[in-house]
DSSP file (Angstrom, degrees, kcal/mol; ACC not computed):
  #  RESIDUE AA STRUCTURE BP1 BP2  ACC     N-H-->O    O-->H-N    N-H-->O    O-->H-N    TCO  KAPPA ALPHA  PHI   PSI    X-CA   Y-CA   Z-CA
    1    1 A M     >        0   0    0      0, 0.0     4,-2.2     0, 0.0     5,-0.1   0.000 360.0 360.0 360.0 -49.5   38.7   12.7  -23.8
    2    2 A T  H  >  +     0   0    0      1,-0.2     4,-2.6     2,-0.2     5,-0.2   0.878 360.0  53.8 -65.5 -37.7   35.5   14.7  -23.9
    3    3 A Q  H  > S+     0   0    0      2,-0.2     4,-2.7     1,-0.2    -1,-0.2   0.910 108.1  49.6 -63.0 -42.7   33.5   11.4  -24.3
    4    4 A N  H  > S+     0   0    0      2,-0.2     4,-2.8     1,-0.2     5,-0.2   0.924 111.5  48.8 -60.3 -45.6   35.1   10.0  -21.2
    5    5 A F  H  X S+     0   0    0     -4,-2.2     4,-2.5     1,-0.2    -2,-0.2   0.921 112.2  48.5 -60.9 -44.7   34.4   13.1  -19.2
    6    6 A T  H  X S+     0   0    0     -4,-2.6     4,-2.5     2,-0.2    -2,-0.2   0.909 112.3  48.5 -63.5 -42.9   30.8   13.0  -20.4
    7    7 A N  H  X S+     0   0    0     -4,-2.7     4,-2.6     2,-0.2    -2,-0.2   0.926 112.6  48.0 -62.6 -45.6   30.4    9.4  -19.5
    8    8 A N  H  X S+     0   0    0     -4,-2.8     4,-2.4     1,-0.2    -2,-0.2   0.901 112.5  49.4 -62.2 -40.6   31.9    9.9  -16.0
    9    9 A L  H  X S+     0   0    0     -4,-2.5     4,-2.4    -5,-0.2    -2,-0.2   0.915 111.4  48.6 -64.2 -44.1   29.6   12.9  -15.5
   10   10 A S  H  X S+     0   0    0     -4,-2.5     4,-2.2     2,-0.2    -2,-0.2   0.904 112.0  48.8 -62.9 -42.3   26.6   10.9  -16.5
   11   11 A Q  H  X S+     0   0    0     -4,-2.6     4,-2.2     2,-0.2    -1,-0.2   0.896 110.4  51.9 -64.7 -39.8   27.5    8.0  -14.3
   12   12 A G  H  X S+     0   0    0     -4,-2.4     4,-2.2     1,-0.2    -2,-0.2   0.916 110.6  47.3 -62.8 -43.6   28.1   10.4  -11.4
   13   13 A F  H  X S+     0   0    0     -4,-2.4     4,-2.6     2,-0.2    -1,-0.2   0.878 110.0  53.4 -65.5 -37.8   24.6   12.0  -11.9
   14   14 A A  H  X S+     0   0    0     -4,-2.2     4,-2.4     2,-0.2    -2,-0.2   0.907 109.3  48.7 -63.5 -41.4   23.1    8.5  -12.1
   15   15 A K  H  X S+     0   0    0     -4,-2.2     4,-2.6     2,-0.2    -2,-0.2   0.912 111.7  49.0 -64.4 -42.0   24.6    7.6   -8.8
   16   16 A I  H  X S+     0   0    0     -4,-2.2     4,-2.4     2,-0.2    -2,-0.2   0.911 111.0  50.4 -63.4 -41.9   23.4   10.8   -7.2
   17   17 A K  H  X S+     0   0    0     -4,-2.6     4,-2.0     2,-0.2    -2,-0.2   0.912 111.3  48.4 -62.4 -43.0   19.9   10.2   -8.5
   18   18 A D  H  X S+     0   0    0     -4,-2.4     4,-2.2     2,-0.2    -2,-0.2   0.912 112.2  48.5 -63.6 -43.4   20.0    6.6   -7.1
   19   19 A K  H  X S+     0   0    0     -4,-2.6     4,-2.6     1,-0.2    -1,-0.2   0.882 109.9  52.3 -65.3 -37.5   21.2    7.8   -3.7
   20   20 A A  H  X S+     0   0    0     -4,-2.4     4,-2.5     2,-0.2    -1,-0.2   0.893 108.8  50.4 -64.5 -39.5   18.5   10.5   -3.7
   21   21 A A  H  X S+     0   0    0     -4,-2.0     4,-2.4     2,-0.2    -2,-0.2   0.906 111.6  47.8 -64.9 -41.6   15.8    7.9   -4.4
   22   22 A V  H  X S+     0   0    0     -4,-2.2     4,-2.7     2,-0.2    -2,-0.2   0.922 112.3  49.5 -64.4 -43.9   17.1    5.7   -1.6
   23   23 A L  H  X S+     0   0    0     -4,-2.6     4,-2.5     2,-0.2    -2,-0.2   0.901 110.8  49.9 -62.0 -41.6   17.2    8.7    0.8
   24   24 A Q  H  X S+     0   0    0     -4,-2.5     4,-2.1     2,-0.2    -1,-0.2   0.924 112.8  46.1 -63.3 -44.5   13.6    9.7   -0.2
   25   25 A Q  H  X S+     0   0    0     -4,-2.4     4,-2.5     2,-0.2    -2,-0.2   0.895 111.4  53.0 -65.4 -39.6   12.4    6.1    0.4
   26   26 A T  H  X S+     0   0    0     -4,-2.7     4,-2.6     1,-0.2    -2,-0.2   0.922 109.2  48.8 -60.5 -45.0   14.3    6.0    3.7
   27   27 A M  H  X S+     0   0    0     -4,-2.5     4,-2.3     1,-0.2    -1,-0.2   0.893 110.6  50.7 -63.8 -39.8   12.6    9.2    4.9
   28   28 A K  H  X S+     0   0    0     -4,-2.1     4,-2.5     2,-0.2    -1,-0.2   0.924 111.7  47.7 -63.0 -44.3    9.2    7.9    3.9
   29   29 A L  H  X S+     0   0    0     -4,-2.5     4,-2.6     1,-0.2    -2,-0.2   0.917 112.4  48.5 -63.8 -43.3    9.7    4.7    5.8
   30   30 A K  H  X S+     0   0    0     -4,-2.6     4,-2.2     2,-0.2    -1,-0.2   0.885 111.5  50.4 -65.2 -37.9   11.0    6.5    8.9
   31   31 A S  H  X S+     0   0    0     -4,-2.3     4,-2.2     2,-0.2    -2,-0.2   0.929 111.5  47.5 -64.1 -45.1    8.0    8.9    8.8
   32   32 A R  H  X S+     0   0    0     -4,-2.5     4,-2.5     1,-0.2    -2,-0.2   0.895 110.5  52.5 -64.1 -39.7    5.6    6.0    8.5
   33   33 A L  H  X S+     0   0    0     -4,-2.6     4,-2.3     2,-0.2    -1,-0.2   0.908 108.6  50.7 -61.9 -41.1    7.4    4.2   11.4
   34   34 A G  H  X S+     0   0    0     -4,-2.2     4,-2.0     2,-0.2    -2,-0.2   0.911 110.2  49.6 -61.9 -42.6    7.0    7.3   13.5
   35   35 A D  H  X S+     0   0    0     -4,-2.2     4,-2.3     1,-0.2    -2,-0.2   0.913 110.7  49.9 -61.9 -43.1    3.3    7.5   12.7
   36   36 A L  H  X S+     0   0    0     -4,-2.5     4,-2.6     1,-0.2    -2,-0.2   0.895 108.9  52.1 -63.4 -40.0    2.8    3.9   13.6
   37   37 A Q  H  X S+     0   0    0     -4,-2.3     4,-2.3     2,-0.2    -1,-0.2   0.884 109.6  49.4 -65.0 -37.9    4.6    4.4   16.9
   38   38 A K  H  X S+     0   0    0     -4,-2.0     4,-2.2     2,-0.2    -2,-0.2   0.917 111.8  48.6 -65.5 -43.0    2.3    7.3   17.8
   39   39 A Q  H  X S+     0   0    0     -4,-2.3     4,-2.5     1,-0.2    -2,-0.2   0.913 111.7  49.6 -61.5 -42.8   -0.7    5.2   16.9
   40   40 A K  H  X S+     0   0    0     -4,-2.6     4,-2.7     2,-0.2    -2,-0.2   0.909 109.0  51.7 -64.2 -42.5    0.5    2.4   19.0
   41   41 A T  H  X S+     0   0    0     -4,-2.3     4,-2.1     1,-0.2    -1,-0.2   0.913 110.9  48.4 -60.6 -42.8    1.2    4.7   22.0
   42   42 A A  H  X S+     0   0    0     -4,-2.2     4,-2.3     2,-0.2    -2,-0.2   0.913 112.2  48.4 -64.4 -42.5   -2.3    6.0   21.7
   43   43 A L  H  X S+     0   0    0     -4,-2.5     4,-2.6     1,-0.2    -2,-0.2   0.893 110.3  51.5 -65.6 -38.8   -3.8    2.5   21.6
   44   44 A L  H  X S+     0   0    0     -4,-2.7     4,-2.5     2,-0.2    -1,-0.2   0.895 109.5  50.2 -65.0 -38.5   -1.7    1.4   24.5
   45   45 A A  H  X S+     0   0    0     -4,-2.1     4,-2.5     2,-0.2    -2,-0.2   0.922 112.0  47.7 -64.0 -43.7   -3.0    4.4   26.5
   46   46 A Q  H  X S+     0   0    0     -4,-2.3     4,-2.7     2,-0.2    -2,-0.2   0.903 111.1  51.8 -62.1 -41.1   -6.6    3.5   25.6
   47   47 A L  H  X S+     0   0    0     -4,-2.6     4,-2.5     2,-0.2    -2,-0.2   0.924 111.1  46.8 -62.3 -45.4   -6.0   -0.1   26.5
   48   48 A G  H  X S+     0   0    0     -4,-2.5     4,-2.5     2,-0.2    -2,-0.2   0.912 112.6  49.5 -63.0 -42.9   -4.6    0.9   29.9
   49   49 A W  H  X S+     0   0    0     -4,-2.5     4,-2.6     2,-0.2     5,-0.2   0.918 111.1  50.0 -61.8 -43.5   -7.5    3.3   30.6
   50   50 A H  H  X S+     0   0    0     -4,-2.7     4,-2.5     1,-0.2    -2,-0.2   0.924 111.6  48.0 -60.7 -45.5  -10.0    0.6   29.6
   51   51 A A  H  X S+     0   0    0     -4,-2.5     4,-2.5     1,-0.2    -2,-0.2   0.910 112.0  49.7 -63.8 -41.8   -8.4   -1.9   31.9
   52   52 A L  H  X S+     0   0    0     -4,-2.5     4,-2.6     2,-0.2    -2,-0.2   0.926 111.9  47.6 -62.8 -45.6   -8.3    0.6   34.8
   53   53 A Q  H  X S+     0   0    0     -4,-2.6     4,-1.8     1,-0.2    -2,-0.2   0.911 113.1  48.3 -63.4 -42.6  -12.0    1.5   34.4
   54   54 A A  H  <>S+     0   0    0     -4,-2.5     5,-2.8    -5,-0.2     4,-0.5   0.913 111.7  49.9 -64.1 -42.4  -13.0   -2.2   34.2
   55   55 A H  H ><5S+     0   0    0     -4,-2.5     3,-1.2     1,-0.2    -2,-0.2   0.925 110.1  50.1 -61.8 -45.5  -10.9   -3.0   37.3
   56   56 A R  H 3<5S+     0   0    0     -4,-2.6    -1,-0.2     1,-0.3    -2,-0.2   0.842 112.5  47.8 -62.5 -33.5  -12.5   -0.1   39.2
   57   57 A A  T 3<5S-     0   0    0     -4,-1.8    -1,-0.3    -5,-0.2    -2,-0.2   0.472 113.9-117.7 -86.7  -1.9  -16.0   -1.3   38.2
   58   58 A G  T < 5 +     0   0    0     -3,-1.2    -3,-0.2    -4,-0.5    -2,-0.1   0.739  69.8 136.3  72.7  22.3  -15.2   -4.9   39.2
   59   59 A Q      < -     0   0    0     -5,-2.8    -1,-0.3    -6,-0.2     2,-0.1  -0.623  65.8 -87.5 -99.7 159.7  -15.7   -6.0   35.6
   60   60 A P        -     0   0    0      0, 0.0     3,-0.2     0, 0.0    -1,-0.1  -0.428  31.3-147.7 -64.3 138.9  -13.6   -8.5   33.6
   61   61 A I  S    S+     0   0    0      1,-0.2     2,-1.8    -2,-0.1     5,-0.2   0.881  85.3  67.8 -76.5 -38.8  -10.8   -6.7   31.9
   62   62 A A  S    S+     0   0    0      4,-0.1    -1,-0.2     3,-0.1     2,-0.1  -0.426  70.0 140.9 -87.4  65.1  -10.5   -8.9   28.8
   63   63 A D  S  > S-     0   0    0     -2,-1.8     4,-2.3    -3,-0.2     5,-0.2  -0.244  71.1 -82.1 -90.8-172.5  -13.9   -8.0   27.2
   64   64 A E  H  > S+     0   0    0      1,-0.2     4,-2.5     2,-0.2     5,-0.2   0.886 129.4  51.7 -62.0 -41.0  -14.5   -7.6   23.4
   65   65 A A  H  > S+     0   0    0      2,-0.2     4,-2.1     1,-0.2    -1,-0.2   0.899 109.9  50.4 -63.3 -39.6  -13.2   -4.0   23.3
   66   66 A F  H  > S+     0   0    0      2,-0.2     4,-2.2    -5,-0.2    -2,-0.2   0.927 111.0  48.4 -61.8 -46.5  -10.0   -5.1   25.1
   67   67 A V  H  X S+     0   0    0     -4,-2.3     4,-2.2     1,-0.2    -2,-0.2   0.907 109.9  51.8 -62.7 -42.9   -9.5   -7.8   22.6
   68   68 A Q  H  X S+     0   0    0     -4,-2.5     4,-2.2     1,-0.2    -1,-0.2   0.894 109.9  49.8 -61.5 -40.3  -10.1   -5.5   19.6
   69   69 A Q  H  X S+     0   0    0     -4,-2.1     4,-2.2     2,-0.2    -1,-0.2   0.900 110.5  49.3 -66.5 -40.2   -7.5   -3.1   21.0
   70   70 A T  H  X S+     0   0    0     -4,-2.2     4,-2.3     2,-0.2    -2,-0.2   0.877 110.5  50.8 -67.6 -35.4   -4.9   -5.8   21.4
   71   71 A V  H  X S+     0   0    0     -4,-2.2     4,-2.1     2,-0.2    -2,-0.2   0.916 110.0  50.1 -65.5 -42.7   -5.5   -7.0   17.9
   72   72 A A  H  X S+     0   0    0     -4,-2.2     4,-2.0     1,-0.2    -2,-0.2   0.891 110.9  49.5 -62.4 -39.7   -5.1   -3.5   16.6
   73   73 A I  H  X S+     0   0    0     -4,-2.2     4,-2.4     2,-0.2    -1,-0.2   0.912 109.5  51.3 -65.6 -42.5   -1.8   -3.2   18.5
   74   74 A A  H  X S+     0   0    0     -4,-2.3     4,-2.1     1,-0.2    -2,-0.2   0.876 109.0  51.4 -62.7 -37.6   -0.5   -6.5   17.1
   75   75 A Q  H  X S+     0   0    0     -4,-2.1     4,-2.1     2,-0.2    -1,-0.2   0.907 110.0  49.0 -65.8 -41.7   -1.3   -5.3   13.6
   76   76 A L  H  X S+     0   0    0     -4,-2.0     4,-2.7     1,-0.2    -2,-0.2   0.910 110.5  51.0 -63.0 -41.7    0.6   -2.1   14.1
   77   77 A E  H  X S+     0   0    0     -4,-2.4     4,-2.4     2,-0.2    -2,-0.2   0.884 108.6  51.3 -64.0 -38.3    3.6   -4.1   15.5
   78   78 A A  H  X S+     0   0    0     -4,-2.1     4,-2.2     2,-0.2    -1,-0.2   0.910 112.0  46.4 -64.7 -41.6    3.6   -6.4   12.5
   79   79 A E  H  X S+     0   0    0     -4,-2.1     4,-2.5     2,-0.2     5,-0.2   0.896 111.1  53.0 -67.3 -39.1    3.6   -3.4   10.2
   80   80 A E  H  X S+     0   0    0     -4,-2.7     4,-2.7     1,-0.2    -2,-0.2   0.925 109.9  48.4 -58.9 -45.2    6.4   -1.8   12.2
   81   81 A A  H  X S+     0   0    0     -4,-2.4     4,-2.3    18,-0.2    -2,-0.2   0.912 111.6  48.8 -63.9 -43.1    8.5   -4.9   12.0
   82   82 A A  H  X S+     0   0    0     -4,-2.2     4,-2.4     2,-0.2    -1,-0.2   0.916 114.1  45.7 -63.9 -42.9    8.0   -5.2    8.2
   83   83 A L  H  X S+     0   0    0     -4,-2.5     4,-2.7     2,-0.2    -2,-0.2   0.883 111.4  53.0 -67.5 -37.7    8.9   -1.5    7.7
   84   84 A G  H  X S+     0   0    0     -4,-2.7     4,-2.3    -5,-0.2    -2,-0.2   0.898 110.2  48.0 -63.0 -40.2   11.9   -1.9   10.0
   85   85 A H  H  X S+     0   0    0     -4,-2.3     4,-2.2     2,-0.2    -2,-0.2   0.933 112.5  48.2 -63.9 -46.9   13.1   -4.9    7.9
   86   86 A E  H  X S+     0   0    0     -4,-2.4     4,-2.5     1,-0.2    -2,-0.2   0.896 112.2  49.8 -61.2 -40.9   12.6   -2.9    4.7
   87   87 A L  H  X S+     0   0    0     -4,-2.7     4,-2.5     2,-0.2    -1,-0.2   0.904 108.7  51.9 -65.4 -42.2   14.4    0.1    6.2
   88   88 A A  H  <>S+     0   0    0     -4,-2.3     5,-2.8     2,-0.2     6,-0.5   0.912 113.1  44.6 -61.7 -42.8   17.4   -2.1    7.3
   89   89 A V  H ><5S+     0   0    0     -4,-2.2     3,-1.1     3,-0.2    -2,-0.2   0.921 113.2  50.9 -66.8 -43.8   17.7   -3.6    3.9
   90   90 A L  H 3<5S+     0   0    0     -4,-2.5    -2,-0.2     1,-0.3    -1,-0.2   0.874 111.4  47.6 -61.9 -38.8   17.4   -0.2    2.2
   91   91 A E  T 3<5S-     0   0    0     -4,-2.5    -1,-0.3    -5,-0.2    -2,-0.2   0.469 114.9-117.3 -82.9  -1.4   20.1    1.3    4.4
   92   92 A G  T < 5S+     0   0    0     -3,-1.1    -3,-0.2    -4,-0.3    -2,-0.1   0.782  71.0 137.3  73.3  26.9   22.4   -1.6    3.8
   93   93 A R      < -     0   0    0     -5,-2.8    -4,-0.2     1,-0.3    11,-0.1   0.370  62.5-123.1 -86.0   6.3   22.4   -2.8    7.4
   94   94 A G        -     0   0    0     -6,-0.5    -1,-0.3    -5,-0.2    -2,-0.1  -0.394  61.7  -3.9  85.2-164.7   22.1   -6.4    6.3
   95   95 A P        -     0   0    0      0, 0.0     9,-2.3     0, 0.0     2,-0.3  -0.271  66.0-158.5 -66.3 148.8   19.4   -8.8    7.4
   96   96 A A  B     -A  103   0A   0      7,-0.2     6,-0.1   -11,-0.0     2,-0.1  -0.904  27.1 -91.8-127.0 155.5   16.8   -7.6   10.0
   97   97 A C     >  -     0   0    0      5,-3.1     4,-1.4    -2,-0.3   -12,-0.1  -0.400  22.4-147.6 -64.4 135.9   14.5   -9.4   12.4
   98   98 A H  T  4 S+     0   0    0      1,-0.2    -1,-0.1     2,-0.2   -13,-0.1   0.603  97.0  55.2 -79.8 -11.6   11.1  -10.2   10.9
   99   99 A G  T  4 S-     0   0    0      3,-0.1   -18,-0.2   -18,-0.1    -1,-0.2   0.874 132.7  -2.0 -86.0 -41.8    9.7   -9.8   14.4
  100  100 A C  T  4 S-     0   0    0      2,-0.2    -2,-0.2   -19,-0.2   -18,-0.0   0.510  88.5-116.8-130.7 -10.1   10.9   -6.3   15.4
  101  101 A G     <  +     0   0    0     -4,-1.4   -13,-0.1     1,-0.3    -3,-0.1   0.439  63.3 143.5  86.5  -1.1   13.0   -5.0   12.5
  102  102 A A        -     0   0    0     -6,-0.1    -5,-3.1     1,-0.1    -1,-0.3  -0.388  61.2 -93.6 -71.2 150.2   16.3   -4.8   14.5
  103  103 A P  B     -A   96   0A   0      0, 0.0     2,-0.3     0, 0.0     9,-0.3  -0.360  43.0-129.1 -61.9 143.0   19.6   -5.7   12.7
  104  104 A L        -     0   0    0     -9,-2.3     7,-0.1   -11,-0.1     3,-0.0  -0.742  11.6-121.2 -97.8 143.2   20.5   -9.4   13.2
  105  105 A T    >   -     0   0    0     -2,-0.3     3,-2.2     5,-0.2     5,-0.1  -0.667  43.2-100.0 -76.4 131.3   23.9  -10.5   14.4
  106  106 A P  T 3  S+     0   0    0      0, 0.0     3,-0.1     0, 0.0    -1,-0.1  -0.290 106.6  11.0 -55.4 131.1   25.5  -12.8   11.7
  107  107 A G  T 3  S+     0   0    0      1,-0.3     2,-0.1     2,-0.0    -2,-0.0   0.398  91.7 144.0  83.2  -2.5   25.0  -16.5   12.7
  108  108 A A    <   -     0   0    0     -3,-2.2    -1,-0.3     1,-0.1     3,-0.1  -0.429  42.0-157.1 -71.9 143.5   22.6  -15.7   15.5
  109  109 A A  S    S+     0   0    0      1,-0.1     9,-3.2    -2,-0.1     2,-0.3   0.689  80.1  31.7 -88.7 -22.5   19.7  -18.2   16.0
  110  110 A F  B    S-B  117   0B   0      7,-0.3    -5,-0.2    -5,-0.1     7,-0.2  -0.955  92.3 -97.9-135.3 152.8   17.6  -15.6   17.8
  111  111 A C     >  -     0   0    0      5,-2.6     4,-1.2    -2,-0.3    -7,-0.1  -0.511  24.8-144.8 -67.5 132.5   17.1  -11.8   17.5
  112  112 A G  T  4 S+     0   0    0     -9,-0.3    -1,-0.1    -2,-0.2    -8,-0.1   0.639  96.3  47.0 -72.9 -14.1   19.1  -10.0   20.2
  113  113 A N  T  4 S+     0   0    0    -10,-0.1    -1,-0.2     3,-0.1    -9,-0.0   0.896 132.4   5.3 -93.5 -49.1   16.4   -7.4   20.5
  114  114 A C  T  4 S-     0   0    0      2,-0.1    -2,-0.1   -12,-0.1     0, 0.0   0.552  90.8-118.0-117.7 -10.7   13.1   -9.4   20.8
  115  115 A G     <  +     0   0    0     -4,-1.2    -3,-0.1     1,-0.3     2,-0.1   0.510  54.4 157.4  87.1   3.7   14.1  -13.0   20.9
  116  116 A T        -     0   0    0     -6,-0.1    -5,-2.6     1,-0.1    -1,-0.3  -0.402  50.4-107.3 -63.5 136.5   12.4  -14.0   17.7
  117  117 A R  B >   -B  110   0B   0     -7,-0.2     3,-0.7    -2,-0.1     2,-0.4  -0.454  34.0-127.8 -65.8 133.6   13.9  -17.2   16.2
  118  118 A V  T 3  S-     0   0    0     -9,-3.2    -1,-0.1     1,-0.2   -21,-0.1  -0.701  81.1  -2.2 -87.7 130.2   15.9  -16.4   13.1
  119  119 A G  T 3         0   0    0     -2,-0.4    -1,-0.2     1,-0.1    -9,-0.0   0.764 360.0 360.0  68.0  26.7   15.1  -18.3    9.9
  120  120 A G    <         0   0    0     -3,-0.7    -2,-0.2   -11,-0.1    -1,-0.1   0.386 360.0 360.0-174.3 360.0   12.5  -20.5   11.4
């Protein structure tokens, strides 16, 4: 009887420990996603400012600085999508889009959020 109680108690503590680890990882991922979104917002603002200044000066908008900013934004978006996918799996929401991290509808050929082709 005491052994059963001890085993059940140990199993209960193990489950709580596992859930705490998942919660901690979830919080870390959400924090990192928030940081990435702030970085992306700042880069988009810089990109817009750069384009406006170039337009006002009659210069081509798509110069080297513009291209570098768009590449940096694309890298942030790729990291956001990967973290979103990892978060969806960690939270048990099932498969997530590799393009944007949104949950996928079962049997869908394309992501309902961003239109990325699923599985191909």
